[in-house]
N, C-alpha and C positions, 0 to 999 in steps of 0.2 A: 422451528428454526427461522431465523431472520437473517438471511445471507445478503451481504453487500459486497460487490466486487468493484474495487477502485482500480482503474487502469486506463489504457488508451486503446483506440480501435486498431492501431498499427502494431501493438505489442502481441507477439506470437503466444507468449505464456498466458496473457490475459484471455486470448481466444480459446486456449486449451482449458482454462479454468471455467469459462462460460460453457464450453462443450461438456465438461465433466458434470456440472450441475444439471444441464439440460437432459443429458442421457439418463440421469437418475430421477428426472421429473421433480427436481427441487427448485422451487421458485426462488429467484434472486433479483436483486436490484443492481443494475450496472451504472456506475458513476464514471463518466469520462473526465479524467483529470485535466484534459485540455479545455473542456467547456466549463466545467464546474469543479473547482478544487475541493479538497477536504477542508472542513472547518477546524478551528483550533481545538474544539472538544473532541472531534473525531480523531485528529492526529494525536492528541494527548492520550486518548483511550488506546489507540493502536500501539503507541510507544510503550505504555505500561504492559500491554499484553505480550509484546515481543521482547520486553526487557531492554529498552533503550532505543534512542533515536538513531544511533550508529547502525543498527541492523536494518533500518529502513533506507539508508542511503545507497545509491547505485554507484559502485566504483567504476562502472563502464559508461557513465554518462558522458555526453558530448561536452557538457559545461564543466570542465575540470577546474576552471578558476573559481567558480562559485562554490564547488564542492570543497576545494581547499580552504576557502574563506570560512565556510560553515564549520569545518573541523578545527579551525583556528579560534573561532569565537568561544566565549564562555557559554556554558549550557543555557543560561537564561536567554541569550540572544540567538542561539542556534534554532530554536523552534520558530521564532519570528522569521528568520531568513529562509527556512525551509518552506514556511507557509507562502512566502513571496515567490519562491522558486520550486514549485512542485515537480518540475521535470527532473529534479535530483532523486526522487523517490523510486525505489525498485518496485516493479509491478509484476503481477497483480498483488494488491493488498486485499485480502479476503477477511471480512469480519462476520462473526456470528455472535451477536451480543457483546460480551466482554472478552471473548476469545478472538484472536486474529493470527493470520499467517502472512508472510511475505514471500512472494514467488509461487511457483507451482508446487503444491504440497498435498497431493491426493491422499497420502497416508494419514495425514492429520484430519482432513475433511471427512474421511470415512468414519472416524470416531464421532463426528458431529451428528451423524444420521440417526 
């Protein structure tokens, strides 16, 4: 298993995801989206795994104007705008190779072990 957790240190669900893997002694790499965002390849891979960029967007984000803009743009431009504004992403995003989840999903992670 090659687990990556994308999130922020202030996100409660990200902390729960880290605790989930620590309790099971599963090594993971934590990437803080405030310090180092996702690359285009990582974001594209996660979008394919969760079947769409829309599932990655956080409806409860503080930046509602940018979220509305992203939803208004054509799909080719949406990815670029999300890469510039990664605070729009719902966290945690947990990757295991080509598989990925958005949010706290222990029922899916259990099958990865």
